[in-house]
C-alpha positions as CSV (number, residue, x, y, z in Angstrom):
1,X,6.5,-5.0,-2.0
2,X,3.9,-3.1,-4.2
3,X,0.8,-2.3,-3.4
4,X,-2.5,-1.4,-5.8
5,X,-5.7,-0.2,-4.8
6,X,-8.5,0.1,-7.8
7,X,-12.2,1.5,-7.6
8,X,-14.8,0.3,-10.2
9,X,-18.0,1.7,-10.4
10,X,-20.7,-1.1,-11.4
11,X,-24.4,-0.4,-11.8
12,X,-25.9,-1.7,-8.7
13,X,-27.8,-4.1,-10.4
14,X,-25.1,-5.8,-12.8
15,X,-22.8,-6.9,-9.4
16,X,-24.3,-10.2,-9.0
17,X,-23.6,-11.0,-12.7
18,X,-19.4,-10.4,-12.0
19,X,-19.7,-12.0,-8.6
20,X,-19.1,-15.4,-10.3
21,X,-15.9,-13.5,-12.0
22,X,-14.8,-12.0,-8.8
23,X,-14.3,-15.2,-6.9
24,X,-12.7,-17.2,-9.4
25,X,-10.4,-14.0,-9.5
26,X,-9.9,-14.0,-5.9
27,X,-9.1,-17.5,-5.5
28,X,-6.9,-18.2,-8.5
29,X,-4.7,-14.7,-7.5
30,X,-4.2,-16.0,-3.8
31,X,-2.7,-18.6,-5.0
32,X,0.0,-16.7,-7.2
33,X,3.3,-17.4,-6.3
34,X,4.3,-13.6,-5.2
35,X,0.8,-12.4,-4.4
36,X,0.6,-11.5,-1.0
37,X,-2.6,-10.6,-0.5
38,X,-6.0,-9.7,-2.8
39,X,-9.4,-9.0,-2.2
40,X,-12.6,-7.5,-4.1
41,X,-15.3,-6.5,-2.6
42,X,-18.4,-4.2,-3.0
43,X,-18.2,-1.2,-1.0
44,X,-20.8,-1.0,2.1
45,X,-22.0,2.1,1.7
46,X,-22.0,2.7,-1.8
47,X,-23.6,0.1,-3.9
48,X,-22.1,-0.6,-7.2
49,X,-18.5,0.6,-6.3
50,X,-16.1,-2.5,-5.9
51,X,-12.8,-2.2,-4.4
52,X,-9.9,-4.1,-5.2
53,X,-7.1,-4.1,-2.7
54,X,-3.6,-6.4,-4.1
55,X,-0.1,-6.6,-3.0
56,X,2.7,-8.1,-4.6
57,X,5.8,-9.2,-3.4
58,X,7.3,-7.5,-6.8
59,X,7.0,-6.1,-10.1
60,X,7.7,-9.7,-11.9
61,X,4.9,-10.8,-9.4
62,X,2.9,-8.0,-10.7
63,X,3.5,-8.6,-14.3
64,X,2.8,-12.4,-14.2
65,X,-0.8,-11.7,-12.3
66,X,-1.6,-9.1,-15.2
67,X,-0.6,-11.9,-17.6
68,X,-2.8,-15.0,-16.0
69,X,-5.9,-16.1,-17.6
70,X,-7.9,-15.5,-14.5
71,X,-7.1,-11.7,-14.4
72,X,-8.0,-11.5,-18.7
73,X,-11.1,-13.3,-17.7
74,X,-12.1,-10.7,-14.9
75,X,-11.1,-8.2,-17.4
76,X,-13.3,-8.9,-20.1
77,X,-16.2,-9.3,-17.6
78,X,-15.3,-6.0,-15.8
79,X,-13.3,-4.1,-18.5
80,X,-16.8,-2.1,-19.4
81,X,-17.1,-0.3,-16.2
82,X,-14.9,2.6,-15.6
83,X,-12.1,2.7,-13.0
84,X,-12.4,5.8,-10.9
85,X,-9.3,5.2,-9.2
86,X,-6.0,2.9,-9.5
87,X,-3.0,3.7,-7.3
88,X,0.1,1.3,-7.2
89,X,2.5,2.4,-4.5
90,X,6.4,0.9,-3.6
91,X,6.4,0.1,0.0
92,X,10.1,-0.9,-0.2
93,X,11.0,2.4,-0.7
94,X,12.0,4.7,2.3
95,X,10.7,8.5,2.5
């Protein structure tokens, strides 16, 4: 199981323009085989900070997500904004 978190900084006045893309990528991603959880939302304390949390069954599911049309459309719309943090965890490895 892979857990991915990404923080994206968007000027607060531009968040509304991204909302349709966010709704589309959320709904389509949640319907993907191997996607166990997917959400994007604006931080309640920091306007313009978009947080993505994603859980995939395995590498193949994550790779398929990255190759999907809905993800490519999201990246085209949001790619101009800096990613402040991107962390990928393998939750199946023992500590």
